[in-house]
N, C-alpha and C positions, 0 to 999 in steps of 0.2 A: 561465405555468408555475405549477403548484400547490405546488411545493416552495419552501421558503425558499432563499436563496442560499448558505447555509452551515449546518453542523450537526456533531454529533459523536455517536459511539456508543462505549460501553465495549467493550473486548476482554479478557475474562477467562476465557472458556470456549469449548468447541466450538460451543455454541449461539450465542454472540456472533459467531463467525466466519461462521456461516451467515447470521445477520441482517445482518452487514456486507456479505456478498456480495449478498444480496437488495437492500439499499439501493443498492449501486453499480449493479446491473442496472437498477433503476428510474431512477436518475439518468441513466445513459447512454441509456436509452430515451427519456426526456423531452428530452434534448439532441439526440435524433435521430442518434446515432452509428450508423455502419454496423454490421451484425451482427459483422463481423470486429473492428472497433474495440471494440464492446461486450465481446466475448469476451476480447480482450487486456487490457482494463482490469479486468474481473471476475477474470480469472486472476491478474493481478498483485496485486490487492487481497486475494485469497484467500491467496496465498503470504505476503504481508507481514503479514496478520492472524494467520496461523498462527505466523509467527516471533515476533510481538509476544506471543502467548499462551505458546508453548512455551519460547522462549529468553529473552524479556524478563520473564516472570512476569506478563504482563497489562499492559494500558495502554489506549490510546484511539486510535480512528480519527476524524480530523476531515476533513470534506469541504467543498469550496468550488467554486462555479461561477465560472469566471474568464473574462475577456474581454481580448483583445489586438487592437486594431483591429476588424476585422469578424469575426474568428474567436472562437469560444467553446470552452471546454474544461472539464475536470473535474480538480481538484487534490485529492489525498488525502494525508494526513499520518498516519503511524503512529508513535506515541511510547510508549515504556516507560521505566521507571526501574529496569531490570534490571542485569545485570552489565556491559553494554556489550560492544563488540567491540574486542579489543586490536589487531587488524591488519585494517583495512577492506579494503586492497588484496587481501589473501589471501582474505578473506571474499567478495569479488566474483569470485573465480576459479571457473570452472565445475568442478564436481566436489568442491570443498572443502566440508566440513560440520563443524560443531562438535558435532553430535549424531548421530542415526540417520537423518537425512534423506538425500535424493538429491544434495544440494549444488547445486540449481538455483534455489532460492528468490530470493536477492538478484540473482544474475547474470541469471537468467531474467526476473525482474521488470523489471530495467533494460532489457532488450532489447524488452520489450512496450510501453514507454511512450516519449513524446517527450522528457520531462525527468525526470531522476532525481537526487536529492540525498540524501546520507546523512551524518549527524553522529553520532558516538558517542564516549563517554568511559567508560573502565573505572570501574566502581563508581557511575556516574551514570545511564547508560542510553543508548538509541539513538533517533534520530528519522530516519525515511525519508520523504521527500516525493516524490511522483510526479505528473506531469501528462500528460494525453492531450488533444490538440487535435482538434477536429472538422474 
C-alpha cells in the first residue's frame, strides 16, 4: 500500500471539502472497497466535511486504516472547535437542520457507515468518528 496508515487534512473551505472527498476515494480504492462501499464512505465524508466547514467554522479530517482480526476498514474523524451541538439526539433526526441544509447530513452519514460516534459540547466543538469495514 502506498499510503501511510493515517493522516489528516484541513477542512476550512469548499476546496478542502473536495480534496477530502478525493482522499477518501483514493483510500477506499486502495483498500479495495466495493464501488457501493466506496460511494457510501465518500458520501458520508462529504457531508461531514461540509458540516465541519459550514457549521463548525472549519476543522480537520483525520483518517486511519484500521484492522480488526482479518478485516480492514477506514476510520475518519471530523473535528471542529465551533459552537457545538446543543441537542445531539435532535440533530440526528431526519429532516432537522440548524441551517439551510436538507437535514440529512448527520443522520444520513450515520446510515452509510458501520460505526458512528459523535461527541459535542456547546462552545467547545464537535467530533464525529465514522468507520466503514471492508
